[in-house]
C-alpha positions, 0 to 999 in steps of 0.5 A: 196696235194702240196709241195714246192721245191726251192720255187716252189709249186708242186701239187702231184696228178699224171697227168691222161692219159685218151684215148679219147672216141669215139664220136667226129669226127675230121676234118679240121676247116674252119679257115684261116691260122690254118691248124693244127686246127681240128673241131668236132660237139658236141650235148649238152643239152639246160639245165639240164634235157632238151630234146632239144640239141644244136650243138656246134662246138669244135676245138682242137690243137692236142698234138705234143707228147704223149697225157696226157689229154686236156686243155680247153680255153675261150679267153673272150669277151664274144664272139662267135669266140673262135675257130678263136681266138685259130687259131690266137694264136697257138704259146702260146700253144707250150709247153702245146701241148707237152703233151696235146690237146688244146681245145675250142668251139664257145659258144651257142647263139653267132655268130660263128661256133656253131649252135643255134645262136640267131638273135640279135643286137651284135653291140655297145651299148651306156651306158645310162646316170645315170637317175635323177629320177624313171621316167628316170630309167623306160625309161632306163629299158623299152629300155633295155627290148625292145632290149632284147625282140627283141632278145629273141623272136627269141629263148626264151629258148636259150636266157634264158640259155646264162649265164656263168653257161650254158657255164660251163655245155657245157665245162663239156660236152666237157670234157666228150666227150674228155674222160678226167677224170678231167678238166684243164681250162684257163679262160681269161678275161670274160672267168674267169667268166666261170671258176669260174662258172665251179668251183662252179658246178663241183669242184670235176672235177677240176685239174687246173684252171687259170684265167687272168684279170678277175672280181671277181664273187665269192663273197657273198657281191656284193656291197663290191666288187663294192667298191673294184673295185672303189678303184682300178680304183681310184688307176689307175688314181693316177698313171696318176696324179703322172705322169702328171704336178702338179695340174692335179688331182685338175683340173680334179676334177673341170672339171668333177664337172663342167660337172656333172652340165652342159655337156661340148660340144665336137663339133668335134664329135657332142657330149656333155659329162657329168662328168661320161662320161668324167671319163669313156672316160679318163680311156679308153684313159689311159688304154694303158699306159703312151705313151698315157697319154699326150693326156689326159692332152691335152684333159683336157686343151681343155675341160677347154676351152669348147671343150671336143672333145679330150676325144672321142675314135671314131667319129663314137662312141663318147660316152662310151659303149660296144659291145655284147649286154649284153646277157650273162652279164645280166644273170650273174651280179646283177642289180639295183631294182630301181633308188633309189637303183642305186643312193645310190650305185653311191653316195657311189662309188663317195665318195670312188673314187672322181676322177674315180667315178662310171664310171667303167663297173660293176657300170655303163654300166652293171647295166644300160644296164641290168635294165629291162632285160626280163630274170632274173639273173640265175647265180649270184655271189657266193663263190667257194668251198674252197676244190678246188685244188690250182688255178693260176691267173695273172693280170696287173695294171687294173685287178690284184687285182680283179684276186687276190681276186678270187684265194686267196679264194682257199688255196695254190693258187698263182698269177702273177703280171705284173707291167704295163698296158694292159689286158689278159696277157696269150692270147692277150698280150702273155707275155712270162713269164706268158706263161711259168708259165701257161704252167708249171702249166697246164702240171706239176701242178707246181705253181710259188713262192709266190709274182711272177712277170712278166715283 
C-alpha cells in the first residue's frame, strides 16, 4: 500500500482525476477580500432517510493547474464561518491548488452562509463550578436543559442532528457533488472530530486524512482518555515550573488548595476564584508560551496576598468558559450521569495531575455544560477502522499527544511534532514546514519520515 524512499513514505495508489459532475452552480462568494473564492448551494438530507433537505453553502478555491481532485477542509471551532476562514487563509493552499480544488462549507445550524440556521445564543458560556452534591448537579443540569431547549424549540429536528457525524455525512454529500471518487480531508482542531467521524462512517472512501491539534475521539475507554489528557496538561505546567523561580510549583499547589477551601477575591474584575478556576485561567494565560509566563508568576504572588485579579483574561468575562454553546459537542462527547459520577472522575484526575487538576475542557467545561442536555449523545467516541489508508497528524506542546493517539491507531500513519506553544499548525499558525508536509501528503500521498519535527 505504501513504500519508503529515502526515509519518506509514498503511498502507491494512483491519484484519480475525476471530472466534476453537474449539480453545483458556482458564482462569486459574498466574502470580503477573496475574489477568487467561488460559492454554490448544495441540498443535503437532514438525516439518513429523511425527506427534509438543508441547503449548505459550499465554497471552493479552484485549482490553478490541471485539476486532479479536491480537498475538503474544516478549520475547527466548532463554528459556522468556514467559508470566511478559507477566504482569509488562501495562501497556505498555494501548492495544493496546483492540482486540486480546495473546498469548504458553512456547517448546518451555525451562523454563516448556509441555510437552516438555529436561532440560539452563540455567545460565551461560563463554566459552572463543580457541584458539591446531587442537588447542585441537578441545578446545573436544569440550567443547561433550559438553555438547550430555548435553542431546540426553534428547530427540534436540526438541533438533534448537529453532531460531527452529521457534518461528516454532509462532507460526503459535498464529495459526491464534486464528482470525486475519494475523499481528501483536512480536519483542524475540532475539525479533527469531523474527520474521525468521517473515517468511521465512510472508511472505503478515504484517500488522505490529516488532523491537526485535535482531541482523540477514536477510543473505547473515555475515562482512560481523560487520564491521558490530565497527564498532558500537567506536563505543560511542568514546563512553566521548570522555567519559573524555584519553589513556584509548591507555592502554586498551596495557593490552589487554599482557593479550593475559600475562593480568592479578584476585586479588579469583581470575581472570586476557586482552585479549579485558578488552574483553568493559569493554563489559558500560559498557552501562548514563555513570553507570557512572567505575568503568571506575578499573578501567583498577588493572589498569595489576597488579590487574584491578575488571573482574569478579560474584565467582561473574568471567569473560565467558552463561546459556541456546546450545541455540537454535547452530541459528540460523554457526559456524567450524576454528581457521584462526576466527583469520582474529578478526584481521580486531581490525583493524577496535582497542579492542573480536572480544569481542562474535556473534564470540566463540557461535562458541566452538557449535563441535562435535551438531546442524547448520538456520536460517541469509537475506534476508527484500522483498514484506513495511513493518516497524517501534527501538534504542538498542548495537543501533539492527543493527535498522535488518533493517527497511531492506523498502521503506517505519521505525525509532525512542533516543539513549542500554539494551536492549529496548518491553519491558524500557517507553519511553513507543516504546510509543506501537508501539501505533499494531500497531492502526492507522500508521508514525512517517522519522528518528523517542524520548527
